[in-house]
PDB file of N, CA, C, O and CB in Angstrom:
ATOM      1  N   MET A   1      62.882 136.086 131.439  1.00  0.00           N
ATOM      2  CA  MET A   1      62.326 135.566 130.222  1.00  0.00           C
ATOM      3  C   MET A   1      63.150 134.345 129.757  1.00  0.00           C
ATOM      4  O   MET A   1      64.380 134.407 129.733  1.00  0.00           O
ATOM      5  CB  MET A   1      62.289 136.667 129.137  1.00  0.00           C
ATOM      6  N   THR A   2      62.484 133.251 129.392  1.00  0.00           N
ATOM      7  CA  THR A   2      63.190 132.081 128.938  1.00  0.00           C
ATOM      8  C   THR A   2      63.450 132.148 127.439  1.00  0.00           C
ATOM      9  O   THR A   2      62.739 132.825 126.697  1.00  0.00           O
ATOM     10  CB  THR A   2      62.412 130.832 129.286  1.00  0.00           C
ATOM     11  N   GLU A   3      64.461 131.446 127.021  1.00  0.00           N
ATOM     12  CA  GLU A   3      64.819 131.505 125.608  1.00  0.00           C
ATOM     13  C   GLU A   3      63.816 130.713 124.776  1.00  0.00           C
ATOM     14  O   GLU A   3      63.366 129.642 125.181  1.00  0.00           O
ATOM     15  CB  GLU A   3      66.246 130.968 125.385  1.00  0.00           C
ATOM     16  N   GLU A   4      63.474 131.251 123.614  1.00  0.00           N
ATOM     17  CA  GLU A   4      62.505 130.591 122.754  1.00  0.00           C
ATOM     18  C   GLU A   4      63.201 129.503 121.968  1.00  0.00           C
ATOM     19  O   GLU A   4      64.200 129.761 121.298  1.00  0.00           O
ATOM     20  CB  GLU A   4      61.822 131.597 121.809  1.00  0.00           C
ATOM     21  N   LEU A   5      62.693 128.310 122.041  1.00  0.00           N
ATOM     22  CA  LEU A   5      63.286 127.142 121.391  1.00  0.00           C
ATOM     23  C   LEU A   5      62.297 126.596 120.377  1.00  0.00           C
ATOM     24  O   LEU A   5      61.085 126.660 120.585  1.00  0.00           O
ATOM     25  CB  LEU A   5      63.675 126.047 122.433  1.00  0.00           C
ATOM     26  N   SER A   6      62.812 126.062 119.288  1.00  0.00           N
ATOM     27  CA  SER A   6      61.974 125.427 118.255  1.00  0.00           C
ATOM     28  C   SER A   6      62.521 124.031 117.959  1.00  0.00           C
ATOM     29  O   SER A   6      63.734 123.822 117.965  1.00  0.00           O
ATOM     30  CB  SER A   6      61.934 126.296 116.944  1.00  0.00           C
ATOM     31  N   PRO A   7      61.621 123.071 117.700  1.00  0.00           N
ATOM     32  CA  PRO A   7      62.083 121.714 117.279  1.00  0.00           C
ATOM     33  C   PRO A   7      62.734 121.808 115.910  1.00  0.00           C
ATOM     34  O   PRO A   7      62.370 122.651 115.090  1.00  0.00           O
ATOM     35  CB  PRO A   7      60.887 120.684 117.240  1.00  0.00           C
ATOM     36  N   LEU A   8      63.699 120.935 115.676  1.00  0.00           N
ATOM     37  CA  LEU A   8      64.393 120.826 114.379  1.00  0.00           C
ATOM     38  C   LEU A   8      64.788 119.411 114.184  1.00  0.00           C
ATOM     39  O   LEU A   8      65.367 118.768 115.059  1.00  0.00           O
ATOM     40  CB  LEU A   8      65.631 121.749 114.296  1.00  0.00           C
ATOM     41  N   TYR A   9      64.461 118.930 113.008  1.00  0.00           N
ATOM     42  CA  TYR A   9      64.706 117.546 112.589  1.00  0.00           C
ATOM     43  C   TYR A   9      66.000 117.397 111.805  1.00  0.00           C
ATOM     44  O   TYR A   9      66.285 118.203 110.919  1.00  0.00           O
ATOM     45  CB  TYR A   9      63.549 117.043 111.753  1.00  0.00           C
ATOM     46  N   ASP A  10      66.777 116.386 112.119  1.00  0.00           N
ATOM     47  CA  ASP A  10      68.013 116.080 111.403  1.00  0.00           C
ATOM     48  C   ASP A  10      67.806 114.846 110.561  1.00  0.00           C
ATOM     49  O   ASP A  10      67.671 113.751 111.106  1.00  0.00           O
ATOM     50  CB  ASP A  10      69.191 115.881 112.377  1.00  0.00           C
ATOM     51  N   GLY A  11      67.775 114.987 109.227  1.00  0.00           N
ATOM     52  CA  GLY A  11      67.560 113.873 108.359  1.00  0.00           C
ATOM     53  C   GLY A  11      68.637 112.785 108.360  1.00  0.00           C
ATOM     54  O   GLY A  11      68.363 111.635 108.016  1.00  0.00           O
ATOM     55  N   LYS A  12      69.868 113.154 108.748  1.00  0.00           N
ATOM     56  CA  LYS A  12      70.962 112.181 108.787  1.00  0.00           C
ATOM     57  C   LYS A  12      70.770 111.214 109.950  1.00  0.00           C
ATOM     58  O   LYS A  12      70.988 110.013 109.797  1.00  0.00           O
ATOM     59  CB  LYS A  12      72.325 112.898 108.905  1.00  0.00           C
ATOM     60  N   THR A  13      70.359 111.735 111.126  1.00  0.00           N
ATOM     61  CA  THR A  13      70.199 110.858 112.295  1.00  0.00           C
ATOM     62  C   THR A  13      68.803 110.372 112.433  1.00  0.00           C
ATOM     63  O   THR A  13      68.581 109.333 113.055  1.00  0.00           O
ATOM     64  CB  THR A  13      70.602 111.562 113.554  1.00  0.00           C
ATOM     65  N   GLY A  14      67.795 111.102 111.856  1.00  0.00           N
ATOM     66  CA  GLY A  14      66.454 110.746 112.061  1.00  0.00           C
ATOM     67  C   GLY A  14      65.892 111.206 113.402  1.00  0.00           C
ATOM     68  O   GLY A  14      64.823 110.762 113.822  1.00  0.00           O
ATOM     69  N   LYS A  15      66.614 112.094 114.065  1.00  0.00           N
ATOM     70  CA  LYS A  15      66.228 112.532 115.424  1.00  0.00           C
ATOM     71  C   LYS A  15      65.902 114.031 115.475  1.00  0.00           C
ATOM     72  O   LYS A  15      66.330 114.805 114.618  1.00  0.00           O
ATOM     73  CB  LYS A  15      67.359 112.217 116.423  1.00  0.00           C
ATOM     74  N   TRP A  16      65.151 114.408 116.479  1.00  0.00           N
ATOM     75  CA  TRP A  16      64.815 115.815 116.678  1.00  0.00           C
ATOM     76  C   TRP A  16      65.521 116.336 117.827  1.00  0.00           C
ATOM     77  O   TRP A  16      65.858 115.584 118.741  1.00  0.00           O
ATOM     78  CB  TRP A  16      63.361 116.025 116.852  1.00  0.00           C
ATOM     79  N   GLY A  17      65.785 117.667 117.841  1.00  0.00           N
ATOM     80  CA  GLY A  17      66.342 118.376 118.944  1.00  0.00           C
ATOM     81  C   GLY A  17      65.746 119.749 118.939  1.00  0.00           C
ATOM     82  O   GLY A  17      64.813 119.995 118.175  1.00  0.00           O
ATOM     83  N   TYR A  18      66.245 120.686 119.773  1.00  0.00           N
ATOM     84  CA  TYR A  18      65.628 121.982 119.866  1.00  0.00           C
ATOM     85  C   TYR A  18      66.758 123.090 119.691  1.00  0.00           C
ATOM     86  O   TYR A  18      67.819 123.053 120.314  1.00  0.00           O
ATOM     87  CB  TYR A  18      64.858 122.120 121.265  1.00  0.00           C
ATOM     88  N   VAL A  19      66.435 124.017 118.833  1.00  0.00           N
ATOM     89  CA  VAL A  19      67.382 125.109 118.560  1.00  0.00           C
ATOM     90  C   VAL A  19      66.853 126.404 119.074  1.00  0.00           C
ATOM     91  O   VAL A  19      65.648 126.598 119.236  1.00  0.00           O
ATOM     92  CB  VAL A  19      67.673 125.229 117.076  1.00  0.00           C
ATOM     93  N   ASN A  20      67.813 127.319 119.339  1.00  0.00           N
ATOM     94  CA  ASN A  20      67.467 128.681 119.743  1.00  0.00           C
ATOM     95  C   ASN A  20      67.154 129.544 118.482  1.00  0.00           C
ATOM     96  O   ASN A  20      67.183 129.057 117.351  1.00  0.00           O
ATOM     97  CB  ASN A  20      68.644 129.316 120.580  1.00  0.00           C
ATOM     98  N   ILE A  21      66.871 130.774 118.717  1.00  0.00           N
ATOM     99  CA  ILE A  21      66.527 131.659 117.621  1.00  0.00           C
ATOM    100  C   ILE A  21      67.690 131.836 116.585  1.00  0.00           C
ATOM    101  O   ILE A  21      67.470 132.164 115.419  1.00  0.00           O
ATOM    102  CB  ILE A  21      66.126 133.017 118.195  1.00  0.00           C
ATOM    103  N   GLU A  22      68.928 131.598 117.080  1.00  0.00           N
ATOM    104  CA  GLU A  22      70.070 131.705 116.163  1.00  0.00           C
ATOM    105  C   GLU A  22      70.342 130.384 115.422  1.00  0.00           C
ATOM    106  O   GLU A  22      71.277 130.330 114.624  1.00  0.00           O
ATOM    107  CB  GLU A  22      71.323 132.133 116.938  1.00  0.00           C
ATOM    108  N   GLY A  23      69.570 129.336 115.655  1.00  0.00           N
ATOM    109  CA  GLY A  23      69.741 128.072 114.981  1.00  0.00           C
ATOM    110  C   GLY A  23      70.723 127.133 115.679  1.00  0.00           C
ATOM    111  O   GLY A  23      71.053 126.087 115.119  1.00  0.00           O
ATOM    112  N   LYS A  24      71.208 127.466 116.891  1.00  0.00           N
ATOM    113  CA  LYS A  24      72.167 126.606 117.621  1.00  0.00           C
ATOM    114  C   LYS A  24      71.353 125.599 118.479  1.00  0.00           C
ATOM    115  O   LYS A  24      70.353 125.943 119.110  1.00  0.00           O
ATOM    116  CB  LYS A  24      73.153 127.488 118.543  1.00  0.00           C
ATOM    117  N   TYR A  25      71.836 124.347 118.462  1.00  0.00           N
ATOM    118  CA  TYR A  25      71.169 123.401 119.264  1.00  0.00           C
ATOM    119  C   TYR A  25      71.349 123.648 120.762  1.00  0.00           C
ATOM    120  O   TYR A  25      72.478 123.776 121.236  1.00  0.00           O
ATOM    121  CB  TYR A  25      71.634 122.063 118.908  1.00  0.00           C
ATOM    122  N   VAL A  26      70.248 123.717 121.507  1.00  0.00           N
ATOM    123  CA  VAL A  26      70.201 123.949 122.936  1.00  0.00           C
ATOM    124  C   VAL A  26      69.942 122.632 123.553  1.00  0.00           C
ATOM    125  O   VAL A  26      70.535 122.304 124.581  1.00  0.00           O
ATOM    126  CB  VAL A  26      69.135 124.991 123.343  1.00  0.00           C
ATOM    127  N   ILE A  27      69.047 121.834 122.949  1.00  0.00           N
ATOM    128  CA  ILE A  27      68.736 120.431 123.382  1.00  0.00           C
ATOM    129  C   ILE A  27      69.121 119.576 122.224  1.00  0.00           C
ATOM    130  O   ILE A  27      68.580 119.672 121.122  1.00  0.00           O
ATOM    131  CB  ILE A  27      67.188 120.210 123.785  1.00  0.00           C
ATOM    132  N   GLU A  28      70.068 118.740 122.510  1.00  0.00           N
ATOM    133  CA  GLU A  28      70.716 117.933 121.442  1.00  0.00           C
ATOM    134  C   GLU A  28      69.724 116.967 120.796  1.00  0.00           C
ATOM    135  O   GLU A  28      68.665 116.682 121.356  1.00  0.00           O
ATOM    136  CB  GLU A  28      71.918 117.135 122.016  1.00  0.00           C
ATOM    137  N   LEU A  29      70.078 116.469 119.616  1.00  0.00           N
ATOM    138  CA  LEU A  29      69.243 115.474 118.921  1.00  0.00           C
ATOM    139  C   LEU A  29      69.144 114.176 119.686  1.00  0.00           C
ATOM    140  O   LEU A  29      70.133 113.494 119.954  1.00  0.00           O
ATOM    141  CB  LEU A  29      69.791 115.198 117.537  1.00  0.00           C
ATOM    142  N   GLN A  30      67.900 113.864 120.028  1.00  0.00           N
ATOM    143  CA  GLN A  30      67.711 112.679 120.823  1.00  0.00           C
ATOM    144  C   GLN A  30      66.283 112.119 120.756  1.00  0.00           C
ATOM    145  O   GLN A  30      66.036 110.990 121.181  1.00  0.00           O
ATOM    146  CB  GLN A  30      68.070 112.977 122.236  1.00  0.00           C
ATOM    147  N   PHE A  31      65.348 112.913 120.221  1.00  0.00           N
ATOM    148  CA  PHE A  31      63.967 112.531 120.218  1.00  0.00           C
ATOM    149  C   PHE A  31      63.481 111.948 118.902  1.00  0.00           C
ATOM    150  O   PHE A  31      63.923 112.350 117.826  1.00  0.00           O
ATOM    151  CB  PHE A  31      63.154 113.687 120.567  1.00  0.00           C
ATOM    152  N   ASP A  32      62.547 110.978 119.008  1.00  0.00           N
ATOM    153  CA  ASP A  32      61.936 110.443 117.810  1.00  0.00           C
ATOM    154  C   ASP A  32      60.847 111.377 117.229  1.00  0.00           C
ATOM    155  O   ASP A  32      60.557 111.355 116.033  1.00  0.00           O
ATOM    156  CB  ASP A  32      61.345 109.081 118.117  1.00  0.00           C
ATOM    157  N   GLU A  33      60.278 112.166 118.093  1.00  0.00           N
ATOM    158  CA  GLU A  33      59.335 113.209 117.676  1.00  0.00           C
ATOM    159  C   GLU A  33      59.481 114.399 118.606  1.00  0.00           C
ATOM    160  O   GLU A  33      59.850 114.202 119.764  1.00  0.00           O
ATOM    161  CB  GLU A  33      57.865 112.681 117.678  1.00  0.00           C
ATOM    162  N   ALA A  34      59.222 115.583 118.183  1.00  0.00           N
ATOM    163  CA  ALA A  34      59.325 116.741 119.050  1.00  0.00           C
ATOM    164  C   ALA A  34      58.267 117.757 118.681  1.00  0.00           C
ATOM    165  O   ALA A  34      57.927 117.905 117.508  1.00  0.00           O
ATOM    166  CB  ALA A  34      60.716 117.362 118.967  1.00  0.00           C
ATOM    167  N   PHE A  35      57.762 118.432 119.636  1.00  0.00           N
ATOM    168  CA  PHE A  35      56.685 119.379 119.388  1.00  0.00           C
ATOM    169  C   PHE A  35      57.045 120.732 119.957  1.00  0.00           C
ATOM    170  O   PHE A  35      57.928 120.789 120.813  1.00  0.00           O
ATOM    171  CB  PHE A  35      55.369 118.881 119.987  1.00  0.00           C
ATOM    172  N   PRO A  36      56.435 121.812 119.551  1.00  0.00           N
ATOM    173  CA  PRO A  36      56.747 123.156 120.014  1.00  0.00           C
ATOM    174  C   PRO A  36      56.488 123.289 121.533  1.00  0.00           C
ATOM    175  O   PRO A  36      55.669 122.579 122.118  1.00  0.00           O
ATOM    176  CB  PRO A  36      55.912 124.193 119.229  1.00  0.00           C
ATOM    177  N   PHE A  37      57.211 124.214 122.119  1.00  0.00           N
ATOM    178  CA  PHE A  37      57.071 124.535 123.522  1.00  0.00           C
ATOM    179  C   PHE A  37      55.749 125.360 123.714  1.00  0.00           C
ATOM    180  O   PHE A  37      55.388 126.185 122.875  1.00  0.00           O
ATOM    181  CB  PHE A  37      58.345 125.337 124.036  1.00  0.00           C
ATOM    182  N   SER A  38      55.078 125.109 124.811  1.00  0.00           N
ATOM    183  CA  SER A  38      53.923 125.948 125.200  1.00  0.00           C
ATOM    184  C   SER A  38      53.993 126.056 126.725  1.00  0.00           C
ATOM    185  O   SER A  38      54.112 125.038 127.407  1.00  0.00           O
ATOM    186  CB  SER A  38      52.508 125.323 124.703  1.00  0.00           C
ATOM    187  N   GLU A  39      53.920 127.296 127.278  1.00  0.00           N
ATOM    188  CA  GLU A  39      53.927 127.504 128.695  1.00  0.00           C
ATOM    189  C   GLU A  39      55.150 126.927 129.357  1.00  0.00           C
ATOM    190  O   GLU A  39      55.065 126.490 130.504  1.00  0.00           O
ATOM    191  CB  GLU A  39      52.714 126.928 129.293  1.00  0.00           C
ATOM    192  N   GLY A  40      56.307 126.905 128.676  1.00  0.00           N
ATOM    193  CA  GLY A  40      57.581 126.431 129.225  1.00  0.00           C
ATOM    194  C   GLY A  40      57.861 124.958 129.143  1.00  0.00           C
ATOM    195  O   GLY A  40      58.888 124.466 129.611  1.00  0.00           O
ATOM    196  N   LEU A  41      56.862 124.218 128.498  1.00  0.00           N
ATOM    197  CA  LEU A  41      57.087 122.752 128.375  1.00  0.00           C
ATOM    198  C   LEU A  41      56.850 122.371 126.908  1.00  0.00           C
ATOM    199  O   LEU A  41      56.104 123.028 126.182  1.00  0.00           O
ATOM    200  CB  LEU A  41      56.116 121.916 129.350  1.00  0.00           C
ATOM    201  N   ALA A  42      57.527 121.267 126.500  1.00  0.00           N
ATOM    202  CA  ALA A  42      57.345 120.740 125.169  1.00  0.00           C
ATOM    203  C   ALA A  42      57.087 119.228 125.267  1.00  0.00           C
ATOM    204  O   ALA A  42      57.610 118.575 126.171  1.00  0.00           O
ATOM    205  CB  ALA A  42      58.585 121.048 124.280  1.00  0.00           C
ATOM    206  N   ARG A  43      56.315 118.684 124.381  1.00  0.00           N
ATOM    207  CA  ARG A  43      56.043 117.237 124.386  1.00  0.00           C
ATOM    208  C   ARG A  43      57.038 116.624 123.398  1.00  0.00           C
ATOM    209  O   ARG A  43      57.210 117.108 122.279  1.00  0.00           O
ATOM    210  CB  ARG A  43      54.515 116.900 123.987  1.00  0.00           C
ATOM    211  N   ALA A  44      57.654 115.599 123.824  1.00  0.00           N
ATOM    212  CA  ALA A  44      58.653 114.916 122.987  1.00  0.00           C
ATOM    213  C   ALA A  44      58.516 113.431 123.192  1.00  0.00           C
ATOM    214  O   ALA A  44      58.307 112.955 124.308  1.00  0.00           O
ATOM    215  CB  ALA A  44      60.102 115.384 123.320  1.00  0.00           C
ATOM    216  N   LYS A  45      58.640 112.686 122.073  1.00  0.00           N
ATOM    217  CA  LYS A  45      58.567 111.230 122.112  1.00  0.00           C
ATOM    218  C   LYS A  45      60.029 110.758 122.151  1.00  0.00           C
ATOM    219  O   LYS A  45      60.780 110.912 121.188  1.00  0.00           O
ATOM    220  CB  LYS A  45      57.757 110.624 120.854  1.00  0.00           C
ATOM    221  N   VAL A  46      60.402 110.178 123.301  1.00  0.00           N
ATOM    222  CA  VAL A  46      61.781 109.708 123.458  1.00  0.00           C
ATOM    223  C   VAL A  46      61.843 108.268 123.180  1.00  0.00           C
ATOM    224  O   VAL A  46      60.800 107.644 122.979  1.00  0.00           O
ATOM    225  CB  VAL A  46      62.325 109.990 124.838  1.00  0.00           C
ATOM    226  N   LYS A  47      62.989 107.697 123.153  1.00  0.00           N
ATOM    227  CA  LYS A  47      63.290 106.342 122.707  1.00  0.00           C
ATOM    228  C   LYS A  47      62.903 105.251 123.741  1.00  0.00           C
ATOM    229  O   LYS A  47      63.179 104.074 123.511  1.00  0.00           O
ATOM    230  CB  LYS A  47      64.772 106.243 122.392  1.00  0.00           C
ATOM    231  N   ILE A  48      62.289 105.615 124.839  1.00  0.00           N
ATOM    232  CA  ILE A  48      61.885 104.649 125.821  1.00  0.00           C
ATOM    233  C   ILE A  48      60.442 104.165 125.504  1.00  0.00           C
ATOM    234  O   ILE A  48      59.444 104.763 125.906  1.00  0.00           O
ATOM    235  CB  ILE A  48      61.980 105.263 127.248  1.00  0.00           C
ATOM    236  N   GLY A  49      60.412 103.059 124.767  1.00  0.00           N
ATOM    237  CA  GLY A  49      59.155 102.553 124.346  1.00  0.00           C
ATOM    238  C   GLY A  49      58.350 103.450 123.509  1.00  0.00           C
ATOM    239  O   GLY A  49      58.896 104.109 122.624  1.00  0.00           O
ATOM    240  N   ASP A  50      56.987 103.526 123.748  1.00  0.00           N
ATOM    241  CA  ASP A  50      56.182 104.443 123.036  1.00  0.00           C
ATOM    242  C   ASP A  50      55.617 105.557 123.906  1.00  0.00           C
ATOM    243  O   ASP A  50      54.598 106.154 123.561  1.00  0.00           O
ATOM    244  CB  ASP A  50      55.103 103.719 122.382  1.00  0.00           C
ATOM    245  N   LYS A  51      56.256 105.838 125.010  1.00  0.00           N
ATOM    246  CA  LYS A  51      55.762 106.878 125.889  1.00  0.00           C
ATOM    247  C   LYS A  51      56.155 108.275 125.457  1.00  0.00           C
ATOM    248  O   LYS A  51      57.219 108.484 124.875  1.00  0.00           O
ATOM    249  CB  LYS A  51      56.245 106.636 127.262  1.00  0.00           C
ATOM    250  N   TYR A  52      55.331 109.177 125.733  1.00  0.00           N
ATOM    251  CA  TYR A  52      55.539 110.624 125.502  1.00  0.00           C
ATOM    252  C   TYR A  52      55.945 111.270 126.768  1.00  0.00           C
ATOM    253  O   TYR A  52      55.404 110.931 127.820  1.00  0.00           O
ATOM    254  CB  TYR A  52      54.284 111.305 124.949  1.00  0.00           C
ATOM    255  N   PHE A  53      56.861 112.178 126.735  1.00  0.00           N
ATOM    256  CA  PHE A  53      57.321 112.918 127.840  1.00  0.00           C
ATOM    257  C   PHE A  53      57.263 114.376 127.648  1.00  0.00           C
ATOM    258  O   PHE A  53      57.501 114.851 126.538  1.00  0.00           O
ATOM    259  CB  PHE A  53      58.634 112.537 128.156  1.00  0.00           C
ATOM    260  N   TYR A  54      56.960 115.124 128.662  1.00  0.00           N
ATOM    261  CA  TYR A  54      57.108 116.598 128.572  1.00  0.00           C
ATOM    262  C   TYR A  54      58.527 116.941 129.132  1.00  0.00           C
ATOM    263  O   TYR A  54      58.988 116.407 130.141  1.00  0.00           O
ATOM    264  CB  TYR A  54      55.927 117.373 129.408  1.00  0.00           C
ATOM    265  N   ILE A  55      59.164 117.866 128.394  1.00  0.00           N
ATOM    266  CA  ILE A  55      60.468 118.347 128.830  1.00  0.00           C
ATOM    267  C   ILE A  55      60.433 119.825 129.014  1.00  0.00           C
ATOM    268  O   ILE A  55      59.599 120.519 128.433  1.00  0.00           O
ATOM    269  CB  ILE A  55      61.550 117.971 127.845  1.00  0.00           C
ATOM    270  N   ASN A  56      61.396 120.342 129.875  1.00  0.00           N
ATOM    271  CA  ASN A  56      61.471 121.770 130.059  1.00  0.00           C
ATOM    272  C   ASN A  56      62.504 122.280 129.060  1.00  0.00           C
ATOM    273  O   ASN A  56      63.067 121.501 128.292  1.00  0.00           O
ATOM    274  CB  ASN A  56      61.841 122.151 131.540  1.00  0.00           C
ATOM    275  N   ASN A  57      62.747 123.570 129.070  1.00  0.00           N
ATOM    276  CA  ASN A  57      63.616 124.171 128.037  1.00  0.00           C
ATOM    277  C   ASN A  57      65.138 123.845 128.300  1.00  0.00           C
ATOM    278  O   ASN A  57      65.998 124.377 127.598  1.00  0.00           O
ATOM    279  CB  ASN A  57      63.391 125.736 128.006  1.00  0.00           C
ATOM    280  N   GLU A  58      65.436 123.049 129.219  1.00  0.00           N
ATOM    281  CA  GLU A  58      66.757 122.505 129.461  1.00  0.00           C
ATOM    282  C   GLU A  58      66.870 121.050 128.973  1.00  0.00           C
ATOM    283  O   GLU A  58      67.941 120.446 129.029  1.00  0.00           O
ATOM    284  CB  GLU A  58      67.088 122.591 130.946  1.00  0.00           C
ATOM    285  N   GLY A  59      65.776 120.520 128.510  1.00  0.00           N
ATOM    286  CA  GLY A  59      65.802 119.106 128.040  1.00  0.00           C
ATOM    287  C   GLY A  59      65.508 118.078 129.070  1.00  0.00           C
ATOM    288  O   GLY A  59      65.543 116.883 128.776  1.00  0.00           O
ATOM    289  N   GLN A  60      65.206 118.512 130.325  1.00  0.00           N
ATOM    290  CA  GLN A  60      64.969 117.586 131.397  1.00  0.00           C
ATOM    291  C   GLN A  60      63.482 117.100 131.345  1.00  0.00           C
ATOM    292  O   GLN A  60      62.543 117.874 131.160  1.00  0.00           O
ATOM    293  CB  GLN A  60      65.308 118.258 132.770  1.00  0.00           C
ATOM    294  N   ILE A  61      63.351 115.773 131.522  1.00  0.00           N
ATOM    295  CA  ILE A  61      61.977 115.227 131.539  1.00  0.00           C
ATOM    296  C   ILE A  61      61.289 115.667 132.840  1.00  0.00           C
ATOM    297  O   ILE A  61      61.791 115.514 133.953  1.00  0.00           O
ATOM    298  CB  ILE A  61      61.988 113.643 131.417  1.00  0.00           C
ATOM    299  N   VAL A  62      60.054 116.247 132.588  1.00  0.00           N
ATOM    300  CA  VAL A  62      59.303 116.759 133.674  1.00  0.00           C
ATOM    301  C   VAL A  62      58.284 115.678 134.173  1.00  0.00           C
ATOM    302  O   VAL A  62      58.128 115.406 135.363  1.00  0.00           O
ATOM    303  CB  VAL A  62      58.594 118.062 133.244  1.00  0.00           C
ATOM    304  N   TYR A  63      57.621 115.102 133.158  1.00  0.00           N
ATOM    305  CA  TYR A  63      56.714 113.959 133.468  1.00  0.00           C
ATOM    306  C   TYR A  63      56.360 113.306 132.174  1.00  0.00           C
ATOM    307  O   TYR A  63      56.529 113.899 131.108  1.00  0.00           O
ATOM    308  CB  TYR A  63      55.409 114.410 134.236  1.00  0.00           C
ATOM    309  N   GLY A  64      55.853 112.052 132.245  1.00  0.00           N
ATOM    310  CA  GLY A  64      55.501 111.300 131.092  1.00  0.00           C
ATOM    311  C   GLY A  64      54.090 110.700 131.167  1.00  0.00           C
ATOM    312  O   GLY A  64      53.463 110.682 132.226  1.00  0.00           O
ATOM    313  N   TYR A  65      53.606 110.208 130.014  1.00  0.00           N
ATOM    314  CA  TYR A  65      52.353 109.513 129.934  1.00  0.00           C
ATOM    315  C   TYR A  65      52.395 108.596 128.728  1.00  0.00           C
ATOM    316  O   TYR A  65      53.278 108.702 127.878  1.00  0.00           O
ATOM    317  CB  TYR A  65      51.173 110.497 129.854  1.00  0.00           C
ATOM    318  N   GLU A  66      51.453 107.717 128.669  1.00  0.00           N
ATOM    319  CA  GLU A  66      51.326 106.759 127.551  1.00  0.00           C
ATOM    320  C   GLU A  66      50.383 107.238 126.521  1.00  0.00           C
ATOM    321  O   GLU A  66      50.163 106.556 125.521  1.00  0.00           O
ATOM    322  CB  GLU A  66      50.876 105.419 128.034  1.00  0.00           C
TER     323      GLU A  66
END
């Protein structure tokens, strides 16, 4: 079973990251937008232009699209 992660926004940095059920960051603040995980992947808008990327629960980019 994989750990359940939730997106969390940091108002000081203006970035999103992902926290575990205990509220600890598992994927550090780095995204301009972040969306909930579904079927092991989450959609996140990273700082590379305006492209959206899917990440896995370790924060690795799996694939991207425009």
